[in-house]
C-alpha positions as CSV (number, residue, x, y, z in Angstrom):
1,X,201.7,-72.3,204.6
2,X,199.0,-71.7,202.1
3,X,196.8,-70.2,204.9
4,X,199.5,-67.8,205.9
5,X,200.2,-66.7,202.3
6,X,196.4,-66.2,201.8
7,X,196.3,-63.9,204.9
8,X,199.3,-61.9,203.7
9,X,197.8,-61.5,200.2
10,X,194.5,-60.3,201.7
11,X,196.3,-57.8,204.0
12,X,198.4,-56.6,201.0
13,X,195.3,-56.1,198.8
14,X,193.4,-54.3,201.5
15,X,196.2,-51.9,202.3
16,X,197.0,-51.3,198.7
17,X,193.4,-50.3,198.0
18,X,193.6,-48.0,201.1
19,X,196.8,-46.5,199.7
20,X,194.8,-45.2,196.7
21,X,193.2,-42.7,199.1
22,X,195.9,-42.2,201.7
23,X,199.0,-40.6,200.2
24,X,201.2,-41.4,203.2
25,X,200.5,-45.1,202.8
26,X,203.4,-46.0,200.6
27,X,204.7,-49.4,199.7
28,X,207.0,-49.4,202.7
29,X,204.2,-48.8,205.1
30,X,202.1,-51.5,203.3
31,X,204.9,-53.9,204.0
32,X,204.7,-53.1,207.7
33,X,201.0,-53.9,207.6
34,X,201.7,-57.1,205.8
35,X,204.1,-58.1,208.6
36,X,201.2,-57.4,211.0
37,X,199.3,-60.0,209.1
38,X,201.7,-62.6,210.5
39,X,201.2,-61.7,214.1
40,X,198.1,-63.8,214.9
41,X,199.8,-66.9,213.5
42,X,202.6,-66.6,216.1
43,X,200.4,-68.9,218.1
44,X,202.0,-71.6,215.9
45,X,205.1,-71.1,218.0
46,X,203.7,-73.9,220.2
47,X,204.4,-76.4,217.4
48,X,208.2,-75.9,217.9
49,X,208.4,-74.8,221.5
50,X,206.2,-76.3,224.3
51,X,204.2,-73.7,226.1
52,X,205.5,-75.0,229.4
53,X,209.1,-74.2,228.3
54,X,208.0,-70.6,227.5
55,X,206.2,-70.3,230.8
56,X,209.2,-71.6,232.7
57,X,211.5,-69.1,230.8
58,X,209.2,-66.2,231.5
59,X,208.5,-67.3,235.1
60,X,204.7,-66.8,234.5
61,X,201.8,-68.6,233.0
62,X,201.7,-68.3,229.2
63,X,199.6,-69.5,226.4
64,X,200.5,-68.9,222.8
65,X,196.8,-69.1,221.7
66,X,196.5,-65.6,223.2
67,X,198.4,-64.3,220.2
68,X,195.4,-65.1,218.0
69,X,193.1,-62.6,219.9
70,X,192.4,-58.9,219.8
71,X,194.4,-58.4,223.0
72,X,197.3,-60.5,221.7
73,X,197.7,-58.5,218.5
74,X,197.4,-55.3,220.4
75,X,200.4,-56.3,222.6
76,X,202.4,-57.7,219.7
77,X,201.7,-54.6,217.6
78,X,202.9,-52.5,220.5
79,X,206.1,-54.5,220.8
80,X,206.7,-54.2,217.1
81,X,206.0,-50.5,217.1
82,X,208.7,-49.7,219.7
83,X,211.3,-51.0,217.2
84,X,210.7,-48.0,215.0
85,X,212.8,-44.9,215.7
86,X,210.1,-42.6,214.1
87,X,206.4,-43.0,213.4
88,X,205.8,-45.5,216.1
89,X,202.1,-44.7,216.1
90,X,201.8,-45.3,212.4
91,X,203.8,-48.5,212.7
92,X,201.5,-49.6,215.6
93,X,198.4,-48.8,213.5
94,X,199.6,-50.7,210.5
95,X,200.8,-53.7,212.4
96,X,197.5,-53.8,214.2
97,X,195.5,-53.3,211.0
98,X,197.3,-56.1,209.3
99,X,196.7,-58.4,212.2
100,X,193.1,-57.3,212.5
101,X,192.4,-58.1,208.8
102,X,193.9,-61.6,209.6
103,X,191.5,-62.0,212.5
104,X,188.6,-60.9,210.5
105,X,189.2,-63.4,207.7
106,X,189.6,-66.1,210.3
107,X,186.3,-65.1,211.9
108,X,184.4,-66.3,208.9
109,X,186.2,-69.6,208.1
110,X,184.8,-73.0,208.9
111,X,185.3,-74.5,212.3
112,X,184.4,-78.0,213.4
113,X,182.0,-76.8,216.1
114,X,180.5,-74.0,213.9
115,X,181.8,-71.2,216.1
116,X,184.7,-68.8,215.5
117,X,187.7,-68.7,217.8
118,X,187.6,-66.5,220.8
119,X,189.3,-63.7,218.8
120,X,187.5,-60.8,220.5
121,X,189.2,-61.5,223.8
122,X,189.7,-59.4,226.1
123,X,186.6,-57.5,225.1
124,X,184.5,-60.7,225.3
125,X,185.0,-64.4,225.5
126,X,182.0,-64.9,223.2
127,X,182.5,-67.3,220.3
128,X,180.2,-66.1,217.6
129,X,178.7,-68.5,215.0
130,X,180.7,-68.5,211.9
131,X,179.2,-68.4,208.4
132,X,181.6,-71.2,207.4
133,X,182.6,-69.5,204.2
134,X,185.8,-71.5,203.7
135,X,188.1,-74.1,205.0
136,X,191.6,-72.7,205.3
137,X,193.3,-75.7,203.9
138,X,191.4,-75.6,200.6
139,X,193.6,-74.8,197.6
140,X,190.7,-72.7,196.2
141,X,191.2,-70.2,199.0
142,X,194.8,-69.6,197.9
143,X,193.8,-69.4,194.3
144,X,191.0,-66.8,195.1
145,X,193.4,-64.7,197.2
146,X,196.0,-64.8,194.4
147,X,193.3,-63.7,192.0
148,X,192.2,-60.8,194.2
149,X,195.7,-59.7,194.8
150,X,196.4,-60.0,191.1
151,X,193.5,-57.7,190.2
152,X,194.6,-55.2,192.8
153,X,198.1,-55.3,191.5
154,X,197.1,-54.7,187.9
155,X,194.7,-51.8,189.0
156,X,197.5,-50.3,191.2
157,X,200.0,-50.4,188.4
158,X,197.6,-49.0,185.9
159,X,196.8,-46.1,188.3
160,X,200.5,-45.4,188.9
161,X,201.2,-45.4,185.1
162,X,198.2,-43.2,184.4
163,X,199.1,-40.6,187.0
164,X,202.8,-40.6,186.2
165,X,203.5,-41.5,189.8
166,X,207.0,-42.7,190.7
167,X,208.7,-43.8,193.8
168,X,210.5,-40.5,194.2
169,X,207.2,-38.5,193.9
170,X,205.6,-40.7,196.6
171,X,208.4,-39.9,199.0
172,X,210.0,-43.4,198.7
173,X,213.7,-42.8,198.6
174,X,216.4,-45.3,199.2
175,X,218.3,-43.8,202.1
């Protein structure tokens, strides 16, 4: 759970910083991107449901590890985007961006064999050497991401107060 929360905090921080330059990137769209940060971890579905059962249900070969790849997040972001009545391209882009940030952070974590997962599939099956920057189960990782997100939160609030920005000025209306 700590790893998932860390991923979501990193995605939120990245998109919040991006929103400082992109006026259309409101908190609602940031939330869509944060949901995208969950997509690669849908490969954990195999913990609860055997892959064989999914394959039998679909009538085709299926591996949930494919969710944790570039191709997998592209498909999942596309499926998520069609659920939006409007702005499907924006929804796809933000779902994909959130998932891509997740994959990038996993690309530098520590693996037992010293090589990252095959996250660039279907572009390549190459498993690049990882710099082993962190072990995802370390509590320090969660503390660091909380710290980064906290700094971004404070700066974001300070900027909004300083500019007199409100939700209604940013086009965020409750409808």
